[in-house]
mmCIF entry with sequence, helices, sheets and N, C-alpha, C, O atoms, coordinates in Angstrom:
data_MODEL
# 
_entry.id   MODEL 
# 
_entity.id                         1 
_entity.type                       polymer 
_entity.pdbx_number_of_molecules   1 
# 
_entity_poly.entity_id                      1 
_entity_poly.type                           'polypeptide(L)' 
_entity_poly.nstd_linkage                   no 
_entity_poly.nstd_monomer                   no 
_entity_poly.pdbx_seq_one_letter_code       MGEAVGDFLAHFPAEEYPHLVEFAREHVMRPGYDHAAEFDYGLDLVLDGLERRLAG 
_entity_poly.pdbx_seq_one_letter_code_can   MGEAVGDFLAHFPAEEYPHLVEFAREHVMRPGYDHAAEFDYGLDLVLDGLERRLAG 
_entity_poly.pdbx_strand_id                 A 
# 
loop_
_entity_poly_seq.entity_id 
_entity_poly_seq.num 
_entity_poly_seq.mon_id 
_entity_poly_seq.hetero 
1 1  MET n 
1 2  GLY n 
1 3  GLU n 
1 4  ALA n 
1 5  VAL n 
1 6  GLY n 
1 7  ASP n 
1 8  PHE n 
1 9  LEU n 
1 10 ALA n 
1 11 HIS n 
1 12 PHE n 
1 13 PRO n 
1 14 ALA n 
1 15 GLU n 
1 16 GLU n 
1 17 TYR n 
1 18 PRO n 
1 19 HIS n 
1 20 LEU n 
1 21 VAL n 
1 22 GLU n 
1 23 PHE n 
1 24 ALA n 
1 25 ARG n 
1 26 GLU n 
1 27 HIS n 
1 28 VAL n 
1 29 MET n 
1 30 ARG n 
1 31 PRO n 
1 32 GLY n 
1 33 TYR n 
1 34 ASP n 
1 35 HIS n 
1 36 ALA n 
1 37 ALA n 
1 38 GLU n 
1 39 PHE n 
1 40 ASP n 
1 41 TYR n 
1 42 GLY n 
1 43 LEU n 
1 44 ASP n 
1 45 LEU n 
1 46 VAL n 
1 47 LEU n 
1 48 ASP n 
1 49 GLY n 
1 50 LEU n 
1 51 GLU n 
1 52 ARG n 
1 53 ARG n 
1 54 LEU n 
1 55 ALA n 
1 56 GLY n 
# 
_struct_asym.id          A 
_struct_asym.entity_id   1 
# 
loop_
_struct_conf.conf_type_id 
_struct_conf.id 
_struct_conf.pdbx_PDB_helix_id 
_struct_conf.beg_label_comp_id 
_struct_conf.beg_label_asym_id 
_struct_conf.beg_label_seq_id 
_struct_conf.pdbx_beg_PDB_ins_code 
_struct_conf.end_label_comp_id 
_struct_conf.end_label_asym_id 
_struct_conf.end_label_seq_id 
_struct_conf.pdbx_end_PDB_ins_code 
_struct_conf.beg_auth_comp_id 
_struct_conf.beg_auth_asym_id 
_struct_conf.beg_auth_seq_id 
_struct_conf.end_auth_comp_id 
_struct_conf.end_auth_asym_id 
_struct_conf.end_auth_seq_id 
_struct_conf.pdbx_PDB_helix_class 
_struct_conf.details 
_struct_conf.pdbx_PDB_helix_length 
HELX_P HELX_P1 AA1 GLY A 2  ? LEU A 9  ? GLY A 2  LEU A 9  1 ? 8  
HELX_P HELX_P2 AA2 PRO A 18 ? PHE A 23 ? PRO A 18 PHE A 23 1 ? 6  
HELX_P HELX_P3 AA3 ALA A 24 ? VAL A 28 ? ALA A 24 VAL A 28 3 ? 5  
HELX_P HELX_P4 AA4 HIS A 35 ? ALA A 55 ? HIS A 35 ALA A 55 1 ? 21 
# 
_struct_conf_type.id          HELX_P 
_struct_conf_type.criteria    ? 
_struct_conf_type.reference   ? 
# 
loop_
_atom_site.group_PDB 
_atom_site.id 
_atom_site.type_symbol 
_atom_site.label_atom_id 
_atom_site.label_alt_id 
_atom_site.label_comp_id 
_atom_site.label_asym_id 
_atom_site.label_entity_id 
_atom_site.label_seq_id 
_atom_site.pdbx_PDB_ins_code 
_atom_site.Cartn_x 
_atom_site.Cartn_y 
_atom_site.Cartn_z 
_atom_site.occupancy 
_atom_site.B_iso_or_equiv 
_atom_site.pdbx_formal_charge 
_atom_site.auth_seq_id 
_atom_site.auth_comp_id 
_atom_site.auth_asym_id 
_atom_site.auth_atom_id 
_atom_site.pdbx_PDB_model_num 
ATOM 1   N N  . MET A 1 1  ? 1.869   -2.716  -15.113 1.00 0.00 ? 1  MET A N  1 
ATOM 2   C CA . MET A 1 1  ? 1.892   -2.568  -13.684 1.00 0.00 ? 1  MET A CA 1 
ATOM 3   C C  . MET A 1 1  ? 3.260   -2.957  -13.125 1.00 0.00 ? 1  MET A C  1 
ATOM 4   O O  . MET A 1 1  ? 3.772   -2.315  -12.207 1.00 0.00 ? 1  MET A O  1 
ATOM 5   N N  . GLY A 1 2  ? 3.836   -3.998  -13.680 1.00 0.00 ? 2  GLY A N  1 
ATOM 6   C CA . GLY A 1 2  ? 5.130   -4.452  -13.199 1.00 0.00 ? 2  GLY A CA 1 
ATOM 7   C C  . GLY A 1 2  ? 6.196   -3.383  -13.289 1.00 0.00 ? 2  GLY A C  1 
ATOM 8   O O  . GLY A 1 2  ? 7.031   -3.253  -12.394 1.00 0.00 ? 2  GLY A O  1 
ATOM 9   N N  . GLU A 1 3  ? 6.172   -2.626  -14.356 1.00 0.00 ? 3  GLU A N  1 
ATOM 10  C CA . GLU A 1 3  ? 7.162   -1.555  -14.529 1.00 0.00 ? 3  GLU A CA 1 
ATOM 11  C C  . GLU A 1 3  ? 6.955   -0.459  -13.478 1.00 0.00 ? 3  GLU A C  1 
ATOM 12  O O  . GLU A 1 3  ? 7.921   0.053   -12.913 1.00 0.00 ? 3  GLU A O  1 
ATOM 13  N N  . ALA A 1 4  ? 5.707   -0.108  -13.222 1.00 0.00 ? 4  ALA A N  1 
ATOM 14  C CA . ALA A 1 4  ? 5.413   0.936   -12.224 1.00 0.00 ? 4  ALA A CA 1 
ATOM 15  C C  . ALA A 1 4  ? 5.850   0.490   -10.835 1.00 0.00 ? 4  ALA A C  1 
ATOM 16  O O  . ALA A 1 4  ? 6.428   1.277   -10.086 1.00 0.00 ? 4  ALA A O  1 
ATOM 17  N N  . VAL A 1 5  ? 5.583   -0.753  -10.488 1.00 0.00 ? 5  VAL A N  1 
ATOM 18  C CA . VAL A 1 5  ? 5.994   -1.266  -9.180  1.00 0.00 ? 5  VAL A CA 1 
ATOM 19  C C  . VAL A 1 5  ? 7.510   -1.330  -9.097  1.00 0.00 ? 5  VAL A C  1 
ATOM 20  O O  . VAL A 1 5  ? 8.092   -1.011  -8.061  1.00 0.00 ? 5  VAL A O  1 
ATOM 21  N N  . GLY A 1 6  ? 8.147   -1.737  -10.176 1.00 0.00 ? 6  GLY A N  1 
ATOM 22  C CA . GLY A 1 6  ? 9.603   -1.787  -10.201 1.00 0.00 ? 6  GLY A CA 1 
ATOM 23  C C  . GLY A 1 6  ? 10.220  -0.415  -9.999  1.00 0.00 ? 6  GLY A C  1 
ATOM 24  O O  . GLY A 1 6  ? 11.197  -0.269  -9.266  1.00 0.00 ? 6  GLY A O  1 
ATOM 25  N N  . ASP A 1 7  ? 9.650   0.587   -10.649 1.00 0.00 ? 7  ASP A N  1 
ATOM 26  C CA . ASP A 1 7  ? 10.129  1.966   -10.482 1.00 0.00 ? 7  ASP A CA 1 
ATOM 27  C C  . ASP A 1 7  ? 9.946   2.428   -9.042  1.00 0.00 ? 7  ASP A C  1 
ATOM 28  O O  . ASP A 1 7  ? 10.830  3.067   -8.470  1.00 0.00 ? 7  ASP A O  1 
ATOM 29  N N  . PHE A 1 8  ? 8.804   2.105   -8.464  1.00 0.00 ? 8  PHE A N  1 
ATOM 30  C CA . PHE A 1 8  ? 8.503   2.478   -7.083  1.00 0.00 ? 8  PHE A CA 1 
ATOM 31  C C  . PHE A 1 8  ? 9.493   1.816   -6.122  1.00 0.00 ? 8  PHE A C  1 
ATOM 32  O O  . PHE A 1 8  ? 10.058  2.471   -5.247  1.00 0.00 ? 8  PHE A O  1 
ATOM 33  N N  . LEU A 1 9  ? 9.692   0.511   -6.297  1.00 0.00 ? 9  LEU A N  1 
ATOM 34  C CA . LEU A 1 9  ? 10.560  -0.235  -5.384  1.00 0.00 ? 9  LEU A CA 1 
ATOM 35  C C  . LEU A 1 9  ? 12.028  0.151   -5.514  1.00 0.00 ? 9  LEU A C  1 
ATOM 36  O O  . LEU A 1 9  ? 12.818  -0.111  -4.607  1.00 0.00 ? 9  LEU A O  1 
ATOM 37  N N  . ALA A 1 10 ? 12.399  0.760   -6.612  1.00 0.00 ? 10 ALA A N  1 
ATOM 38  C CA . ALA A 1 10 ? 13.791  1.191   -6.796  1.00 0.00 ? 10 ALA A CA 1 
ATOM 39  C C  . ALA A 1 10 ? 14.190  2.212   -5.731  1.00 0.00 ? 10 ALA A C  1 
ATOM 40  O O  . ALA A 1 10 ? 15.373  2.361   -5.425  1.00 0.00 ? 10 ALA A O  1 
ATOM 41  N N  . HIS A 1 11 ? 13.213  2.909   -5.171  1.00 0.00 ? 11 HIS A N  1 
ATOM 42  C CA . HIS A 1 11 ? 13.479  3.916   -4.137  1.00 0.00 ? 11 HIS A CA 1 
ATOM 43  C C  . HIS A 1 11 ? 13.459  3.349   -2.726  1.00 0.00 ? 11 HIS A C  1 
ATOM 44  O O  . HIS A 1 11 ? 13.762  4.058   -1.767  1.00 0.00 ? 11 HIS A O  1 
ATOM 45  N N  . PHE A 1 12 ? 13.102  2.064   -2.594  1.00 0.00 ? 12 PHE A N  1 
ATOM 46  C CA . PHE A 1 12 ? 12.975  1.443   -1.280  1.00 0.00 ? 12 PHE A CA 1 
ATOM 47  C C  . PHE A 1 12 ? 13.741  0.119   -1.266  1.00 0.00 ? 12 PHE A C  1 
ATOM 48  O O  . PHE A 1 12 ? 13.193  -0.919  -1.636  1.00 0.00 ? 12 PHE A O  1 
ATOM 49  N N  . PRO A 1 13 ? 14.998  0.153   -0.844  1.00 0.00 ? 13 PRO A N  1 
ATOM 50  C CA . PRO A 1 13 ? 15.806  -1.068  -0.837  1.00 0.00 ? 13 PRO A CA 1 
ATOM 51  C C  . PRO A 1 13 ? 15.178  -2.154  0.044   1.00 0.00 ? 13 PRO A C  1 
ATOM 52  O O  . PRO A 1 13 ? 14.701  -1.874  1.144   1.00 0.00 ? 13 PRO A O  1 
ATOM 53  N N  . ALA A 1 14 ? 15.185  -3.383  -0.450  1.00 0.00 ? 14 ALA A N  1 
ATOM 54  C CA . ALA A 1 14 ? 14.582  -4.503  0.267   1.00 0.00 ? 14 ALA A CA 1 
ATOM 55  C C  . ALA A 1 14 ? 15.213  -4.716  1.641   1.00 0.00 ? 14 ALA A C  1 
ATOM 56  O O  . ALA A 1 14 ? 14.541  -5.177  2.564   1.00 0.00 ? 14 ALA A O  1 
ATOM 57  N N  . GLU A 1 15 ? 16.490  -4.386  1.784   1.00 0.00 ? 15 GLU A N  1 
ATOM 58  C CA . GLU A 1 15 ? 17.154  -4.565  3.087   1.00 0.00 ? 15 GLU A CA 1 
ATOM 59  C C  . GLU A 1 15 ? 16.572  -3.618  4.139   1.00 0.00 ? 15 GLU A C  1 
ATOM 60  O O  . GLU A 1 15 ? 16.514  -3.955  5.322   1.00 0.00 ? 15 GLU A O  1 
ATOM 61  N N  . GLU A 1 16 ? 16.146  -2.444  3.706   1.00 0.00 ? 16 GLU A N  1 
ATOM 62  C CA . GLU A 1 16 ? 15.618  -1.446  4.635   1.00 0.00 ? 16 GLU A CA 1 
ATOM 63  C C  . GLU A 1 16 ? 14.104  -1.512  4.776   1.00 0.00 ? 16 GLU A C  1 
ATOM 64  O O  . GLU A 1 16 ? 13.563  -1.143  5.819   1.00 0.00 ? 16 GLU A O  1 
ATOM 65  N N  . TYR A 1 17 ? 13.420  -1.974  3.748   1.00 0.00 ? 17 TYR A N  1 
ATOM 66  C CA . TYR A 1 17 ? 11.957  -1.999  3.735   1.00 0.00 ? 17 TYR A CA 1 
ATOM 67  C C  . TYR A 1 17 ? 11.446  -3.367  3.282   1.00 0.00 ? 17 TYR A C  1 
ATOM 68  O O  . TYR A 1 17 ? 10.740  -3.459  2.277   1.00 0.00 ? 17 TYR A O  1 
ATOM 69  N N  . PRO A 1 18 ? 11.791  -4.423  4.006   1.00 0.00 ? 18 PRO A N  1 
ATOM 70  C CA . PRO A 1 18 ? 11.430  -5.766  3.529   1.00 0.00 ? 18 PRO A CA 1 
ATOM 71  C C  . PRO A 1 18 ? 9.920   -5.996  3.446   1.00 0.00 ? 18 PRO A C  1 
ATOM 72  O O  . PRO A 1 18 ? 9.457   -6.684  2.536   1.00 0.00 ? 18 PRO A O  1 
ATOM 73  N N  . HIS A 1 19 ? 9.158   -5.446  4.360   1.00 0.00 ? 19 HIS A N  1 
ATOM 74  C CA . HIS A 1 19 ? 7.712   -5.688  4.354   1.00 0.00 ? 19 HIS A CA 1 
ATOM 75  C C  . HIS A 1 19 ? 7.029   -4.954  3.201   1.00 0.00 ? 19 HIS A C  1 
ATOM 76  O O  . HIS A 1 19 ? 6.101   -5.486  2.591   1.00 0.00 ? 19 HIS A O  1 
ATOM 77  N N  . LEU A 1 20 ? 7.472   -3.760  2.904   1.00 0.00 ? 20 LEU A N  1 
ATOM 78  C CA . LEU A 1 20 ? 6.921   -3.005  1.782   1.00 0.00 ? 20 LEU A CA 1 
ATOM 79  C C  . LEU A 1 20 ? 7.203   -3.721  0.469   1.00 0.00 ? 20 LEU A C  1 
ATOM 80  O O  . LEU A 1 20 ? 6.323   -3.838  -0.384  1.00 0.00 ? 20 LEU A O  1 
ATOM 81  N N  . VAL A 1 21 ? 8.421   -4.193  0.311   1.00 0.00 ? 21 VAL A N  1 
ATOM 82  C CA . VAL A 1 21 ? 8.805   -4.902  -0.912  1.00 0.00 ? 21 VAL A CA 1 
ATOM 83  C C  . VAL A 1 21 ? 8.007   -6.197  -1.037  1.00 0.00 ? 21 VAL A C  1 
ATOM 84  O O  . VAL A 1 21 ? 7.525   -6.529  -2.120  1.00 0.00 ? 21 VAL A O  1 
ATOM 85  N N  . GLU A 1 22 ? 7.868   -6.923  0.060   1.00 0.00 ? 22 GLU A N  1 
ATOM 86  C CA . GLU A 1 22 ? 7.096   -8.168  0.035   1.00 0.00 ? 22 GLU A CA 1 
ATOM 87  C C  . GLU A 1 22 ? 5.638   -7.888  -0.345  1.00 0.00 ? 22 GLU A C  1 
ATOM 88  O O  . GLU A 1 22 ? 5.067   -8.592  -1.178  1.00 0.00 ? 22 GLU A O  1 
ATOM 89  N N  . PHE A 1 23 ? 5.043   -6.870  0.261   1.00 0.00 ? 23 PHE A N  1 
ATOM 90  C CA . PHE A 1 23 ? 3.661   -6.527  -0.053  1.00 0.00 ? 23 PHE A CA 1 
ATOM 91  C C  . PHE A 1 23 ? 3.499   -6.189  -1.531  1.00 0.00 ? 23 PHE A C  1 
ATOM 92  O O  . PHE A 1 23 ? 2.575   -6.672  -2.186  1.00 0.00 ? 23 PHE A O  1 
ATOM 93  N N  . ALA A 1 24 ? 4.385   -5.373  -2.045  1.00 0.00 ? 24 ALA A N  1 
ATOM 94  C CA . ALA A 1 24 ? 4.297   -4.979  -3.452  1.00 0.00 ? 24 ALA A CA 1 
ATOM 95  C C  . ALA A 1 24 ? 4.414   -6.182  -4.375  1.00 0.00 ? 24 ALA A C  1 
ATOM 96  O O  . ALA A 1 24 ? 3.668   -6.308  -5.346  1.00 0.00 ? 24 ALA A O  1 
ATOM 97  N N  . ARG A 1 25 ? 5.340   -7.049  -4.071  1.00 0.00 ? 25 ARG A N  1 
ATOM 98  C CA . ARG A 1 25 ? 5.565   -8.206  -4.950  1.00 0.00 ? 25 ARG A CA 1 
ATOM 99  C C  . ARG A 1 25 ? 4.495   -9.280  -4.803  1.00 0.00 ? 25 ARG A C  1 
ATOM 100 O O  . ARG A 1 25 ? 4.081   -9.880  -5.795  1.00 0.00 ? 25 ARG A O  1 
ATOM 101 N N  . GLU A 1 26 ? 4.046   -9.526  -3.582  1.00 0.00 ? 26 GLU A N  1 
ATOM 102 C CA . GLU A 1 26 ? 3.127   -10.635 -3.324  1.00 0.00 ? 26 GLU A CA 1 
ATOM 103 C C  . GLU A 1 26 ? 1.655   -10.266 -3.450  1.00 0.00 ? 26 GLU A C  1 
ATOM 104 O O  . GLU A 1 26 ? 0.814   -11.149 -3.617  1.00 0.00 ? 26 GLU A O  1 
ATOM 105 N N  . HIS A 1 27 ? 1.330   -8.990  -3.375  1.00 0.00 ? 27 HIS A N  1 
ATOM 106 C CA . HIS A 1 27 ? -0.080  -8.600  -3.426  1.00 0.00 ? 27 HIS A CA 1 
ATOM 107 C C  . HIS A 1 27 ? -0.385  -7.673  -4.594  1.00 0.00 ? 27 HIS A C  1 
ATOM 108 O O  . HIS A 1 27 ? -1.265  -7.956  -5.407  1.00 0.00 ? 27 HIS A O  1 
ATOM 109 N N  . VAL A 1 28 ? 0.336   -6.578  -4.674  1.00 0.00 ? 28 VAL A N  1 
ATOM 110 C CA . VAL A 1 28 ? 0.039   -5.567  -5.696  1.00 0.00 ? 28 VAL A CA 1 
ATOM 111 C C  . VAL A 1 28 ? 0.240   -6.113  -7.098  1.00 0.00 ? 28 VAL A C  1 
ATOM 112 O O  . VAL A 1 28 ? -0.495  -5.736  -8.011  1.00 0.00 ? 28 VAL A O  1 
ATOM 113 N N  . MET A 1 29 ? 1.193   -6.970  -7.289  1.00 0.00 ? 29 MET A N  1 
ATOM 114 C CA . MET A 1 29 ? 1.511   -7.470  -8.625  1.00 0.00 ? 29 MET A CA 1 
ATOM 115 C C  . MET A 1 29 ? 0.613   -8.641  -9.042  1.00 0.00 ? 29 MET A C  1 
ATOM 116 O O  . MET A 1 29 ? 0.693   -9.094  -10.184 1.00 0.00 ? 29 MET A O  1 
ATOM 117 N N  . ARG A 1 30 ? -0.226  -9.132  -8.153  1.00 0.00 ? 30 ARG A N  1 
ATOM 118 C CA . ARG A 1 30 ? -1.093  -10.263 -8.500  1.00 0.00 ? 30 ARG A CA 1 
ATOM 119 C C  . ARG A 1 30 ? -2.241  -9.819  -9.400  1.00 0.00 ? 30 ARG A C  1 
ATOM 120 O O  . ARG A 1 30 ? -2.770  -8.719  -9.242  1.00 0.00 ? 30 ARG A O  1 
ATOM 121 N N  . PRO A 1 31 ? -2.620  -10.670 -10.335 1.00 0.00 ? 31 PRO A N  1 
ATOM 122 C CA . PRO A 1 31 ? -3.778  -10.356 -11.174 1.00 0.00 ? 31 PRO A CA 1 
ATOM 123 C C  . PRO A 1 31 ? -5.034  -10.205 -10.309 1.00 0.00 ? 31 PRO A C  1 
ATOM 124 O O  . PRO A 1 31 ? -5.244  -10.965 -9.364  1.00 0.00 ? 31 PRO A O  1 
ATOM 125 N N  . GLY A 1 32 ? -5.841  -9.241  -10.639 1.00 0.00 ? 32 GLY A N  1 
ATOM 126 C CA . GLY A 1 32 ? -7.079  -9.031  -9.912  1.00 0.00 ? 32 GLY A CA 1 
ATOM 127 C C  . GLY A 1 32 ? -6.977  -8.085  -8.734  1.00 0.00 ? 32 GLY A C  1 
ATOM 128 O O  . GLY A 1 32 ? -7.986  -7.772  -8.102  1.00 0.00 ? 32 GLY A O  1 
ATOM 129 N N  . TYR A 1 33 ? -5.770  -7.622  -8.428  1.00 0.00 ? 33 TYR A N  1 
ATOM 130 C CA . TYR A 1 33 ? -5.611  -6.676  -7.319  1.00 0.00 ? 33 TYR A CA 1 
ATOM 131 C C  . TYR A 1 33 ? -6.311  -5.375  -7.702  1.00 0.00 ? 33 TYR A C  1 
ATOM 132 O O  . TYR A 1 33 ? -5.998  -4.782  -8.735  1.00 0.00 ? 33 TYR A O  1 
ATOM 133 N N  . ASP A 1 34 ? -7.242  -4.937  -6.888  1.00 0.00 ? 34 ASP A N  1 
ATOM 134 C CA . ASP A 1 34 ? -8.045  -3.747  -7.188  1.00 0.00 ? 34 ASP A CA 1 
ATOM 135 C C  . ASP A 1 34 ? -7.478  -2.550  -6.428  1.00 0.00 ? 34 ASP A C  1 
ATOM 136 O O  . ASP A 1 34 ? -7.764  -2.361  -5.246  1.00 0.00 ? 34 ASP A O  1 
ATOM 137 N N  . HIS A 1 35 ? -6.684  -1.756  -7.111  1.00 0.00 ? 35 HIS A N  1 
ATOM 138 C CA . HIS A 1 35 ? -6.015  -0.614  -6.478  1.00 0.00 ? 35 HIS A CA 1 
ATOM 139 C C  . HIS A 1 35 ? -7.011  0.378   -5.906  1.00 0.00 ? 35 HIS A C  1 
ATOM 140 O O  . HIS A 1 35 ? -6.816  0.888   -4.803  1.00 0.00 ? 35 HIS A O  1 
ATOM 141 N N  . ALA A 1 36 ? -8.072  0.654   -6.641  1.00 0.00 ? 36 ALA A N  1 
ATOM 142 C CA . ALA A 1 36 ? -9.066  1.630   -6.181  1.00 0.00 ? 36 ALA A CA 1 
ATOM 143 C C  . ALA A 1 36 ? -9.751  1.146   -4.916  1.00 0.00 ? 36 ALA A C  1 
ATOM 144 O O  . ALA A 1 36 ? -9.929  1.920   -3.975  1.00 0.00 ? 36 ALA A O  1 
ATOM 145 N N  . ALA A 1 37 ? -10.137 -0.117  -4.878  1.00 0.00 ? 37 ALA A N  1 
ATOM 146 C CA . ALA A 1 37 ? -10.813 -0.648  -3.694  1.00 0.00 ? 37 ALA A CA 1 
ATOM 147 C C  . ALA A 1 37 ? -9.878  -0.642  -2.486  1.00 0.00 ? 37 ALA A C  1 
ATOM 148 O O  . ALA A 1 37 ? -10.301 -0.305  -1.380  1.00 0.00 ? 37 ALA A O  1 
ATOM 149 N N  . GLU A 1 38 ? -8.633  -1.005  -2.682  1.00 0.00 ? 38 GLU A N  1 
ATOM 150 C CA . GLU A 1 38 ? -7.676  -1.016  -1.580  1.00 0.00 ? 38 GLU A CA 1 
ATOM 151 C C  . GLU A 1 38 ? -7.385  0.400   -1.090  1.00 0.00 ? 38 GLU A C  1 
ATOM 152 O O  . GLU A 1 38 ? -7.229  0.622   0.111   1.00 0.00 ? 38 GLU A O  1 
ATOM 153 N N  . PHE A 1 39 ? -7.311  1.351   -2.007  1.00 0.00 ? 39 PHE A N  1 
ATOM 154 C CA . PHE A 1 39 ? -7.080  2.735   -1.615  1.00 0.00 ? 39 PHE A CA 1 
ATOM 155 C C  . PHE A 1 39 ? -8.252  3.241   -0.788  1.00 0.00 ? 39 PHE A C  1 
ATOM 156 O O  . PHE A 1 39 ? -8.061  3.859   0.259   1.00 0.00 ? 39 PHE A O  1 
ATOM 157 N N  . ASP A 1 40 ? -9.473  2.976   -1.265  1.00 0.00 ? 40 ASP A N  1 
ATOM 158 C CA . ASP A 1 40 ? -10.663 3.417   -0.538  1.00 0.00 ? 40 ASP A CA 1 
ATOM 159 C C  . ASP A 1 40 ? -10.709 2.815   0.862   1.00 0.00 ? 40 ASP A C  1 
ATOM 160 O O  . ASP A 1 40 ? -11.029 3.510   1.826   1.00 0.00 ? 40 ASP A O  1 
ATOM 161 N N  . TYR A 1 41 ? -10.392 1.536   0.979   1.00 0.00 ? 41 TYR A N  1 
ATOM 162 C CA . TYR A 1 41 ? -10.385 0.861   2.272   1.00 0.00 ? 41 TYR A CA 1 
ATOM 163 C C  . TYR A 1 41 ? -9.361  1.508   3.211   1.00 0.00 ? 41 TYR A C  1 
ATOM 164 O O  . TYR A 1 41 ? -9.671  1.798   4.366   1.00 0.00 ? 41 TYR A O  1 
ATOM 165 N N  . GLY A 1 42 ? -8.166  1.729   2.721   1.00 0.00 ? 42 GLY A N  1 
ATOM 166 C CA . GLY A 1 42 ? -7.119  2.347   3.531   1.00 0.00 ? 42 GLY A CA 1 
ATOM 167 C C  . GLY A 1 42 ? -7.463  3.769   3.931   1.00 0.00 ? 42 GLY A C  1 
ATOM 168 O O  . GLY A 1 42 ? -7.224  4.178   5.067   1.00 0.00 ? 42 GLY A O  1 
ATOM 169 N N  . LEU A 1 43 ? -8.016  4.512   3.009   1.00 0.00 ? 43 LEU A N  1 
ATOM 170 C CA . LEU A 1 43 ? -8.414  5.885   3.313   1.00 0.00 ? 43 LEU A CA 1 
ATOM 171 C C  . LEU A 1 43 ? -9.501  5.906   4.376   1.00 0.00 ? 43 LEU A C  1 
ATOM 172 O O  . LEU A 1 43 ? -9.468  6.744   5.278   1.00 0.00 ? 43 LEU A O  1 
ATOM 173 N N  . ASP A 1 44 ? -10.465 4.995   4.281   1.00 0.00 ? 44 ASP A N  1 
ATOM 174 C CA . ASP A 1 44 ? -11.511 4.907   5.309   1.00 0.00 ? 44 ASP A CA 1 
ATOM 175 C C  . ASP A 1 44 ? -10.913 4.621   6.685   1.00 0.00 ? 44 ASP A C  1 
ATOM 176 O O  . ASP A 1 44 ? -11.346 5.201   7.680   1.00 0.00 ? 44 ASP A O  1 
ATOM 177 N N  . LEU A 1 45 ? -9.928  3.734   6.746   1.00 0.00 ? 45 LEU A N  1 
ATOM 178 C CA . LEU A 1 45 ? -9.276  3.433   8.024   1.00 0.00 ? 45 LEU A CA 1 
ATOM 179 C C  . LEU A 1 45 ? -8.607  4.672   8.612   1.00 0.00 ? 45 LEU A C  1 
ATOM 180 O O  . LEU A 1 45 ? -8.746  4.954   9.803   1.00 0.00 ? 45 LEU A O  1 
ATOM 181 N N  . VAL A 1 46 ? -7.891  5.397   7.787   1.00 0.00 ? 46 VAL A N  1 
ATOM 182 C CA . VAL A 1 46 ? -7.201  6.609   8.250   1.00 0.00 ? 46 VAL A CA 1 
ATOM 183 C C  . VAL A 1 46 ? -8.203  7.656   8.714   1.00 0.00 ? 46 VAL A C  1 
ATOM 184 O O  . VAL A 1 46 ? -8.037  8.243   9.783   1.00 0.00 ? 46 VAL A O  1 
ATOM 185 N N  . LEU A 1 47 ? -9.228  7.889   7.928   1.00 0.00 ? 47 LEU A N  1 
ATOM 186 C CA . LEU A 1 47 ? -10.216 8.907   8.284   1.00 0.00 ? 47 LEU A CA 1 
ATOM 187 C C  . LEU A 1 47 ? -11.001 8.526   9.539   1.00 0.00 ? 47 LEU A C  1 
ATOM 188 O O  . LEU A 1 47 ? -11.288 9.386   10.372  1.00 0.00 ? 47 LEU A O  1 
ATOM 189 N N  . ASP A 1 48 ? -11.346 7.252   9.682   1.00 0.00 ? 48 ASP A N  1 
ATOM 190 C CA . ASP A 1 48 ? -12.031 6.805   10.902  1.00 0.00 ? 48 ASP A CA 1 
ATOM 191 C C  . ASP A 1 48 ? -11.147 7.000   12.122  1.00 0.00 ? 48 ASP A C  1 
ATOM 192 O O  . ASP A 1 48 ? -11.626 7.427   13.173  1.00 0.00 ? 48 ASP A O  1 
ATOM 193 N N  . GLY A 1 49 ? -9.873  6.694   11.996  1.00 0.00 ? 49 GLY A N  1 
ATOM 194 C CA . GLY A 1 49 ? -8.947  6.891   13.094  1.00 0.00 ? 49 GLY A CA 1 
ATOM 195 C C  . GLY A 1 49 ? -8.812  8.356   13.477  1.00 0.00 ? 49 GLY A C  1 
ATOM 196 O O  . GLY A 1 49 ? -8.796  8.694   14.661  1.00 0.00 ? 49 GLY A O  1 
ATOM 197 N N  . LEU A 1 50 ? -8.717  9.222   12.484  1.00 0.00 ? 50 LEU A N  1 
ATOM 198 C CA . LEU A 1 50 ? -8.643  10.644  12.761  1.00 0.00 ? 50 LEU A CA 1 
ATOM 199 C C  . LEU A 1 50 ? -9.908  11.170  13.417  1.00 0.00 ? 50 LEU A C  1 
ATOM 200 O O  . LEU A 1 50 ? -9.855  12.009  14.316  1.00 0.00 ? 50 LEU A O  1 
ATOM 201 N N  . GLU A 1 51 ? -11.038 10.672  12.960  1.00 0.00 ? 51 GLU A N  1 
ATOM 202 C CA . GLU A 1 51 ? -12.319 11.098  13.544  1.00 0.00 ? 51 GLU A CA 1 
ATOM 203 C C  . GLU A 1 51 ? -12.412 10.696  15.020  1.00 0.00 ? 51 GLU A C  1 
ATOM 204 O O  . GLU A 1 51 ? -12.847 11.486  15.858  1.00 0.00 ? 51 GLU A O  1 
ATOM 205 N N  . ARG A 1 52 ? -12.006 9.473   15.329  1.00 0.00 ? 52 ARG A N  1 
ATOM 206 C CA . ARG A 1 52 ? -12.015 9.015   16.733  1.00 0.00 ? 52 ARG A CA 1 
ATOM 207 C C  . ARG A 1 52 ? -11.044 9.836   17.573  1.00 0.00 ? 52 ARG A C  1 
ATOM 208 O O  . ARG A 1 52 ? -11.349 10.205  18.707  1.00 0.00 ? 52 ARG A O  1 
ATOM 209 N N  . ARG A 1 53 ? -9.901  10.111  17.023  1.00 0.00 ? 53 ARG A N  1 
ATOM 210 C CA . ARG A 1 53 ? -8.879  10.876  17.749  1.00 0.00 ? 53 ARG A CA 1 
ATOM 211 C C  . ARG A 1 53 ? -9.376  12.294  18.054  1.00 0.00 ? 53 ARG A C  1 
ATOM 212 O O  . ARG A 1 53 ? -9.186  12.798  19.161  1.00 0.00 ? 53 ARG A O  1 
ATOM 213 N N  . LEU A 1 54 ? -10.002 12.923  17.081  1.00 0.00 ? 54 LEU A N  1 
ATOM 214 C CA . LEU A 1 54 ? -10.493 14.288  17.272  1.00 0.00 ? 54 LEU A CA 1 
ATOM 215 C C  . LEU A 1 54 ? -11.697 14.325  18.213  1.00 0.00 ? 54 LEU A C  1 
ATOM 216 O O  . LEU A 1 54 ? -11.893 15.306  18.930  1.00 0.00 ? 54 LEU A O  1 
ATOM 217 N N  . ALA A 1 55 ? -12.494 13.273  18.213  1.00 0.00 ? 55 ALA A N  1 
ATOM 218 C CA . ALA A 1 55 ? -13.671 13.223  19.085  1.00 0.00 ? 55 ALA A CA 1 
ATOM 219 C C  . ALA A 1 55 ? -13.294 12.935  20.541  1.00 0.00 ? 55 ALA A C  1 
ATOM 220 O O  . ALA A 1 55 ? -14.009 13.324  21.464  1.00 0.00 ? 55 ALA A O  1 
ATOM 221 N N  . GLY A 1 56 ? -12.166 12.252  20.733  1.00 0.00 ? 56 GLY A N  1 
ATOM 222 C CA . GLY A 1 56 ? -11.793 11.807  22.083  1.00 0.00 ? 56 GLY A CA 1 
ATOM 223 C C  . GLY A 1 56 ? -10.914 12.779  22.741  1.00 0.00 ? 56 GLY A C  1 
ATOM 224 O O  . GLY A 1 56 ? -10.503 12.567  23.881  1.00 0.00 ? 56 GLY A O  1 
# 
């Protein structure tokens, strides 16, 4: 996982994207981080927002 995150962060300099880099290092790289659960949660947030926007 560390190598994948390192490759990803190589495209996002810490000076320009400090919060993204911090999130990747402090959360994604921790043992027990469930990528699938976090993806599902984020996707639900986006879809709920779109549904509200289209309904309103």
